[in-house]
PLY file of the C-alpha trace (Angstrom):
ply
format ascii 1.0
element vertex 210
property float x
property float y
property float z
element edge 209
property int vertex1
property int vertex2
end_header
-11.70 -31.33 -19.39
-12.22 -31.45 -23.14
-15.80 -32.69 -23.45
-16.04 -31.57 -27.07
-13.16 -33.93 -27.96
-14.69 -36.73 -25.87
-18.04 -36.32 -27.63
-16.41 -36.29 -31.06
-14.33 -39.38 -30.23
-17.44 -41.21 -28.98
-19.36 -40.42 -32.16
-16.49 -41.46 -34.42
-15.93 -44.76 -32.57
-19.66 -45.55 -32.53
-19.70 -45.31 -36.32
-17.10 -48.11 -36.70
-19.38 -50.94 -35.59
-18.34 -51.34 -31.94
-21.10 -52.29 -29.51
-20.28 -50.34 -26.36
-18.05 -48.02 -24.37
-16.21 -48.15 -21.04
-16.17 -44.77 -19.33
-13.39 -43.98 -16.84
-11.82 -47.43 -17.05
-8.89 -48.42 -14.87
-6.29 -48.08 -17.64
-7.05 -44.39 -18.22
-7.03 -41.20 -16.18
-10.09 -41.98 -14.07
-8.10 -42.25 -10.83
-7.06 -38.61 -11.18
-10.64 -37.37 -11.71
-12.94 -36.48 -8.85
-16.42 -38.09 -8.72
-18.13 -35.11 -10.36
-15.65 -35.18 -13.24
-16.15 -38.93 -13.70
-19.92 -38.44 -13.76
-19.56 -35.65 -16.31
-17.56 -37.99 -18.56
-20.27 -40.63 -18.21
-22.97 -38.12 -19.18
-21.01 -36.97 -22.23
-20.42 -40.49 -23.52
-23.99 -41.59 -22.77
-25.34 -38.61 -24.70
-23.44 -39.64 -27.83
-23.32 -43.46 -27.60
-26.87 -44.91 -26.91
-27.83 -47.93 -24.53
-26.42 -48.87 -21.12
-26.35 -52.57 -20.08
-24.02 -53.49 -17.20
-20.79 -55.46 -17.51
-18.94 -57.19 -14.66
-15.23 -56.36 -14.65
-13.14 -59.37 -13.53
-9.55 -58.17 -13.21
-7.97 -59.63 -10.04
-4.46 -58.25 -10.58
-5.75 -54.66 -10.43
-8.60 -54.94 -7.94
-7.01 -57.44 -5.56
-10.29 -59.41 -5.58
-11.02 -62.61 -7.44
-14.57 -63.26 -8.64
-15.16 -66.96 -8.19
-16.91 -68.96 -10.89
-19.90 -69.43 -8.57
-20.12 -65.67 -7.92
-20.18 -64.85 -11.62
-22.83 -67.48 -12.28
-24.93 -66.01 -9.46
-24.55 -62.51 -10.93
-25.72 -63.88 -14.27
-29.23 -64.11 -12.81
-29.45 -60.29 -12.52
-31.54 -58.92 -15.40
-29.31 -55.87 -15.99
-25.98 -57.69 -15.98
-25.30 -58.83 -19.52
-21.59 -59.63 -19.81
-18.23 -60.05 -18.10
-14.94 -58.46 -19.08
-12.65 -61.43 -18.59
-9.17 -60.51 -17.38
-8.93 -63.26 -14.80
-6.59 -65.56 -16.70
-8.60 -68.61 -15.64
-9.47 -70.55 -18.80
-11.65 -72.96 -16.86
-13.79 -70.13 -15.53
-14.01 -68.58 -19.00
-15.19 -71.86 -20.51
-17.70 -72.38 -17.68
-19.23 -68.97 -18.40
-19.42 -69.83 -22.09
-21.10 -73.15 -21.30
-23.62 -71.49 -18.96
-24.53 -69.00 -21.67
-26.26 -66.32 -19.59
-23.34 -63.86 -19.53
-21.60 -62.83 -22.71
-17.83 -63.08 -22.36
-15.69 -60.16 -23.52
-11.92 -60.38 -23.78
-10.25 -57.93 -21.43
-6.57 -58.42 -22.24
-5.73 -56.95 -25.62
-3.19 -59.59 -26.65
-5.69 -62.35 -25.75
-8.52 -61.08 -27.95
-8.00 -63.60 -30.73
-7.80 -66.61 -28.43
-10.88 -65.49 -26.46
-12.90 -65.04 -29.64
-11.78 -68.45 -30.86
-13.24 -69.95 -27.66
-16.58 -68.22 -28.19
-16.20 -64.76 -26.65
-18.51 -62.24 -28.33
-16.09 -59.31 -28.37
-13.55 -57.38 -26.37
-13.05 -54.30 -24.24
-9.68 -53.16 -25.49
-7.72 -49.98 -24.86
-5.80 -50.41 -28.11
-9.05 -50.48 -30.09
-9.28 -46.71 -29.68
-6.85 -46.82 -32.61
-7.50 -48.54 -35.94
-10.93 -49.39 -34.53
-12.40 -50.56 -37.83
-9.51 -53.03 -38.21
-10.35 -54.62 -34.87
-14.02 -54.85 -35.84
-13.19 -56.45 -39.21
-10.87 -58.98 -37.57
-13.58 -59.98 -35.08
-16.23 -60.21 -37.77
-13.99 -62.39 -39.93
-13.25 -64.79 -37.07
-16.87 -65.00 -35.96
-17.88 -65.71 -39.57
-15.41 -68.59 -39.75
-12.95 -66.88 -42.09
-9.99 -68.03 -40.04
-7.15 -67.22 -42.43
-8.41 -63.68 -43.01
-8.99 -63.15 -39.29
-5.53 -64.44 -38.41
-3.83 -62.15 -40.92
-5.77 -59.14 -39.67
-4.91 -60.08 -36.08
-1.20 -60.43 -36.78
-1.30 -56.99 -38.37
-2.75 -55.54 -35.15
-0.26 -57.12 -32.74
2.50 -54.49 -33.29
-0.02 -51.75 -32.52
-1.14 -53.46 -29.31
2.46 -53.89 -28.17
3.18 -50.20 -28.77
0.03 -49.12 -26.92
1.25 -50.98 -23.83
4.92 -50.04 -24.19
4.33 -47.24 -21.64
1.53 -46.80 -19.08
-1.91 -46.20 -20.57
-3.28 -43.97 -21.96
-0.06 -42.21 -23.00
0.34 -43.97 -26.34
-3.34 -43.67 -27.24
-3.41 -39.94 -26.56
-0.17 -39.42 -28.48
-1.62 -41.19 -31.54
-4.93 -39.30 -31.37
-3.07 -36.02 -30.89
-0.98 -36.77 -33.97
-4.27 -37.07 -35.86
-5.40 -33.71 -34.47
-8.28 -35.23 -32.53
-7.32 -34.07 -29.02
-4.57 -32.43 -27.02
-1.69 -34.63 -25.86
-2.27 -33.82 -22.18
-2.66 -36.16 -19.20
-3.64 -35.58 -15.60
-0.80 -35.82 -13.09
0.77 -38.12 -12.00
0.43 -39.60 -15.49
2.76 -38.30 -18.17
2.69 -38.08 -21.94
4.33 -40.66 -24.16
8.08 -40.36 -24.46
9.46 -38.80 -27.66
10.83 -42.19 -28.68
7.44 -43.86 -28.34
5.72 -40.96 -30.10
8.06 -41.42 -33.05
7.40 -45.17 -33.18
3.66 -44.51 -33.10
3.94 -41.94 -35.87
5.86 -44.38 -38.07
3.29 -47.13 -37.51
0.38 -44.75 -38.06
1.79 -43.43 -41.33
2.65 -46.93 -42.52
-0.86 -48.20 -41.89
0 1
1 2
2 3
3 4
4 5
5 6
6 7
7 8
8 9
9 10
10 11
11 12
12 13
13 14
14 15
15 16
16 17
17 18
18 19
19 20
20 21
21 22
22 23
23 24
24 25
25 26
26 27
27 28
28 29
29 30
30 31
31 32
32 33
33 34
34 35
35 36
36 37
37 38
38 39
39 40
40 41
41 42
42 43
43 44
44 45
45 46
46 47
47 48
48 49
49 50
50 51
51 52
52 53
53 54
54 55
55 56
56 57
57 58
58 59
59 60
60 61
61 62
62 63
63 64
64 65
65 66
66 67
67 68
68 69
69 70
70 71
71 72
72 73
73 74
74 75
75 76
76 77
77 78
78 79
79 80
80 81
81 82
82 83
83 84
84 85
85 86
86 87
87 88
88 89
89 90
90 91
91 92
92 93
93 94
94 95
95 96
96 97
97 98
98 99
99 100
100 101
101 102
102 103
103 104
104 105
105 106
106 107
107 108
108 109
109 110
110 111
111 112
112 113
113 114
114 115
115 116
116 117
117 118
118 119
119 120
120 121
121 122
122 123
123 124
124 125
125 126
126 127
127 128
128 129
129 130
130 131
131 132
132 133
133 134
134 135
135 136
136 137
137 138
138 139
139 140
140 141
141 142
142 143
143 144
144 145
145 146
146 147
147 148
148 149
149 150
150 151
151 152
152 153
153 154
154 155
155 156
156 157
157 158
158 159
159 160
160 161
161 162
162 163
163 164
164 165
165 166
166 167
167 168
168 169
169 170
170 171
171 172
172 173
173 174
174 175
175 176
176 177
177 178
178 179
179 180
180 181
181 182
182 183
183 184
184 185
185 186
186 187
187 188
188 189
189 190
190 191
191 192
192 193
193 194
194 195
195 196
196 197
197 198
198 199
199 200
200 201
201 202
202 203
203 204
204 205
205 206
206 207
207 208
208 209
Protein backbone atom coordinates (compact mmCIF):
# COMPACT_ATOMS: atom_id res chain seq x y z
CA UNK A 1 0.00 0.00 0.00
CA UNK A 2 1.31 3.41 -0.99
CA UNK A 3 0.71 5.48 2.14
CA UNK A 4 3.09 8.20 0.98
CA UNK A 5 0.89 8.79 -2.09
CA UNK A 6 -2.27 8.66 0.05
CA UNK A 7 -0.84 11.24 2.45
CA UNK A 8 0.24 13.52 -0.39
CA UNK A 9 -3.18 13.22 -2.08
CA UNK A 10 -4.94 14.02 1.21
CA UNK A 11 -2.82 17.13 1.76
CA UNK A 12 -3.31 18.36 -1.80
CA UNK A 13 -7.10 17.86 -1.70
CA UNK A 14 -7.38 19.51 1.72
CA UNK A 15 -5.78 22.64 0.29
CA UNK A 16 -8.55 23.07 -2.35
CA UNK A 17 -11.28 24.06 0.10
CA UNK A 18 -13.11 20.73 0.56
CA UNK A 19 -14.53 20.08 4.02
CA UNK A 20 -13.98 16.36 4.55
CA UNK A 21 -12.83 12.95 3.36
CA UNK A 22 -14.38 9.51 2.96
CA UNK A 23 -11.89 6.75 3.70
CA UNK A 24 -12.41 3.31 2.15
CA UNK A 25 -15.71 4.22 0.51
CA UNK A 26 -17.78 1.67 -1.36
CA UNK A 27 -16.77 2.91 -4.83
CA UNK A 28 -13.06 2.27 -4.24
CA UNK A 29 -10.86 -0.68 -3.36
CA UNK A 30 -11.97 -1.03 0.26
CA UNK A 31 -13.64 -4.41 -0.31
CA UNK A 32 -10.28 -5.89 -1.29
CA UNK A 33 -8.50 -4.58 1.83
CA UNK A 34 -8.43 -6.48 5.10
CA UNK A 35 -9.55 -4.68 8.30
CA UNK A 36 -5.99 -3.79 9.33
CA UNK A 37 -5.31 -2.25 5.92
CA UNK A 38 -8.55 -0.24 6.08
CA UNK A 39 -7.61 1.02 9.53
CA UNK A 40 -4.14 1.98 8.29
CA UNK A 41 -5.74 4.03 5.50
CA UNK A 42 -7.97 5.75 8.05
CA UNK A 43 -4.98 6.62 10.23
CA UNK A 44 -3.04 8.03 7.27
CA UNK A 45 -5.90 10.25 6.11
CA UNK A 46 -6.74 11.37 9.65
CA UNK A 47 -3.12 12.36 10.24
CA UNK A 48 -3.17 14.69 7.23
CA UNK A 49 -6.80 15.91 7.08
CA UNK A 50 -7.95 17.21 10.57
CA UNK A 51 -11.50 16.71 12.30
CA UNK A 52 -13.77 13.65 12.30
CA UNK A 53 -17.57 14.17 12.53
CA UNK A 54 -19.75 11.21 11.48
CA UNK A 55 -21.86 11.02 8.32
CA UNK A 56 -24.72 8.58 7.68
CA UNK A 57 -24.41 6.88 4.29
CA UNK A 58 -27.85 6.30 2.72
CA UNK A 59 -27.30 4.23 -0.42
CA UNK A 60 -29.99 1.52 -0.68
CA UNK A 61 -28.95 0.14 -4.08
CA UNK A 62 -25.54 -0.88 -2.71
CA UNK A 63 -26.35 -1.81 0.87
CA UNK A 64 -29.71 -3.46 0.26
CA UNK A 65 -31.12 -1.47 3.20
CA UNK A 66 -33.32 1.60 3.04
CA UNK A 67 -33.04 4.19 5.81
CA UNK A 68 -36.55 5.44 6.42
CA UNK A 69 -37.21 9.14 6.91
CA UNK A 70 -38.12 8.47 10.56
CA UNK A 71 -34.85 6.57 11.13
CA UNK A 72 -32.74 9.41 9.76
CA UNK A 73 -34.61 11.96 11.86
CA UNK A 74 -34.02 9.79 14.94
CA UNK A 75 -30.30 9.56 14.13
CA UNK A 76 -30.21 13.34 13.85
CA UNK A 77 -30.52 13.50 17.64
CA UNK A 78 -27.07 11.88 18.09
CA UNK A 79 -24.50 14.58 18.92
CA UNK A 80 -21.74 13.08 16.74
CA UNK A 81 -23.85 12.52 13.62
CA UNK A 82 -23.69 15.70 11.57
CA UNK A 83 -24.77 14.86 8.03
CA UNK A 84 -26.20 12.32 5.59
CA UNK A 85 -24.77 11.32 2.23
CA UNK A 86 -27.98 11.18 0.22
CA UNK A 87 -27.99 8.51 -2.48
CA UNK A 88 -31.50 7.29 -1.78
CA UNK A 89 -33.22 8.90 -4.75
CA UNK A 90 -36.18 9.92 -2.59
CA UNK A 91 -36.71 13.66 -3.08
CA UNK A 92 -39.38 13.75 -0.39
CA UNK A 93 -36.98 12.35 2.19
CA UNK A 94 -34.27 14.77 1.08
CA UNK A 95 -36.60 17.74 1.47
CA UNK A 96 -37.80 16.48 4.87
CA UNK A 97 -34.20 16.36 6.11
CA UNK A 98 -33.63 19.89 4.81
CA UNK A 99 -36.78 21.11 6.55
CA UNK A 100 -35.78 19.43 9.84
CA UNK A 101 -32.39 21.11 9.69
CA UNK A 102 -30.46 18.97 12.19
CA UNK A 103 -28.57 16.89 9.61
CA UNK A 104 -26.68 18.54 6.80
CA UNK A 105 -27.49 16.94 3.45
CA UNK A 106 -24.64 16.00 1.13
CA UNK A 107 -25.21 14.89 -2.45
CA UNK A 108 -24.00 11.35 -2.98
CA UNK A 109 -24.61 10.85 -6.70
CA UNK A 110 -22.13 12.84 -8.75
CA UNK A 111 -24.50 13.77 -11.57
CA UNK A 112 -27.07 14.99 -9.02
CA UNK A 113 -24.75 17.42 -7.22
CA UNK A 114 -26.13 20.54 -8.88
CA UNK A 115 -29.78 19.67 -8.25
CA UNK A 116 -29.08 18.73 -4.62
CA UNK A 117 -27.26 22.00 -3.99
CA UNK A 118 -30.10 23.92 -5.60
CA UNK A 119 -32.48 22.33 -3.06
CA UNK A 120 -30.28 23.36 -0.14
CA UNK A 121 -27.69 20.59 0.22
CA UNK A 122 -24.47 21.91 1.77
CA UNK A 123 -22.04 19.93 -0.37
CA UNK A 124 -21.29 16.54 -1.86
CA UNK A 125 -19.29 13.38 -1.39
CA UNK A 126 -18.20 12.75 -4.95
CA UNK A 127 -15.73 10.27 -6.39
CA UNK A 128 -15.18 12.47 -9.45
CA UNK A 129 -14.13 15.38 -7.23
CA UNK A 130 -10.76 13.68 -6.74
CA UNK A 131 -10.10 15.29 -10.13
CA UNK A 132 -10.39 19.01 -10.89
CA UNK A 133 -11.27 19.42 -7.21
CA UNK A 134 -10.98 23.20 -7.18
CA UNK A 135 -13.47 23.39 -10.08
CA UNK A 136 -16.05 21.49 -8.04
CA UNK A 137 -15.46 23.76 -5.06
CA UNK A 138 -15.81 26.91 -7.18
CA UNK A 139 -19.03 25.63 -8.76
CA UNK A 140 -20.52 24.92 -5.33
CA UNK A 141 -19.44 28.27 -3.95
CA UNK A 142 -20.94 30.10 -6.93
CA UNK A 143 -24.28 28.31 -6.56
CA UNK A 144 -24.44 28.80 -2.81
CA UNK A 145 -23.67 32.51 -3.31
CA UNK A 146 -26.56 32.84 -5.75
CA UNK A 147 -24.43 33.25 -8.88
CA UNK A 148 -26.60 30.85 -10.83
CA UNK A 149 -25.33 31.51 -14.35
CA UNK A 150 -21.70 31.11 -13.30
CA UNK A 151 -22.48 27.97 -11.30
CA UNK A 152 -24.42 26.44 -14.18
CA UNK A 153 -21.60 27.05 -16.65
CA UNK A 154 -19.03 25.57 -14.28
CA UNK A 155 -21.31 22.57 -13.70
CA UNK A 156 -21.84 21.91 -17.39
CA UNK A 157 -18.08 21.97 -17.81
CA UNK A 158 -17.72 19.24 -15.17
CA UNK A 159 -20.37 16.88 -16.57
CA UNK A 160 -18.08 15.31 -19.24
CA UNK A 161 -15.51 14.55 -16.53
CA UNK A 162 -18.13 12.91 -14.31
CA UNK A 163 -19.38 10.77 -17.18
CA UNK A 164 -15.84 9.60 -17.96
CA UNK A 165 -15.13 8.80 -14.31
CA UNK A 166 -18.12 6.44 -14.28
CA UNK A 167 -17.57 5.01 -17.77
CA UNK A 168 -15.84 2.01 -16.13
CA UNK A 169 -16.02 0.72 -12.54
CA UNK A 170 -14.50 3.03 -9.95
CA UNK A 171 -11.77 3.86 -9.16
CA UNK A 172 -10.16 2.87 -12.47
CA UNK A 173 -10.62 6.22 -14.20
CA UNK A 174 -9.56 8.24 -11.15
CA UNK A 175 -6.36 6.26 -10.71
CA UNK A 176 -5.58 6.48 -14.41
CA UNK A 177 -5.92 10.29 -14.34
CA UNK A 178 -3.83 10.65 -11.16
CA UNK A 179 -1.21 8.30 -12.59
CA UNK A 180 -1.04 10.41 -15.74
CA UNK A 181 -0.22 13.35 -13.46
CA UNK A 182 2.51 11.32 -11.77
CA UNK A 183 0.75 11.33 -8.41
CA UNK A 184 0.43 7.56 -7.88
CA UNK A 185 0.88 4.21 -9.57
CA UNK A 186 -1.92 3.00 -11.84
CA UNK A 187 -2.44 -0.20 -9.84
CA UNK A 188 -5.64 -1.68 -8.40
CA UNK A 189 -6.29 -4.58 -6.06
CA UNK A 190 -7.78 -7.68 -7.70
CA UNK A 191 -10.48 -8.30 -8.79
CA UNK A 192 -10.54 -4.66 -9.90
CA UNK A 193 -8.65 -3.76 -13.05
CA UNK A 194 -7.07 -0.63 -14.45
CA UNK A 195 -8.85 1.62 -16.91
CA UNK A 196 -8.92 0.36 -20.47
CA UNK A 197 -6.48 1.95 -22.94
CA UNK A 198 -9.41 3.60 -24.71
CA UNK A 199 -10.67 5.22 -21.51
CA UNK A 200 -7.14 6.24 -20.52
CA UNK A 201 -6.78 8.04 -23.84
CA UNK A 202 -10.11 9.83 -23.41
CA UNK A 203 -9.07 10.90 -19.91
CA UNK A 204 -5.73 12.16 -21.17
CA UNK A 205 -7.41 14.24 -23.88
CA UNK A 206 -9.84 15.77 -21.39
CA UNK A 207 -7.09 16.41 -18.84
CA UNK A 208 -4.85 18.14 -21.37
CA UNK A 209 -7.76 20.17 -22.75
CA UNK A 210 -8.73 21.43 -19.31
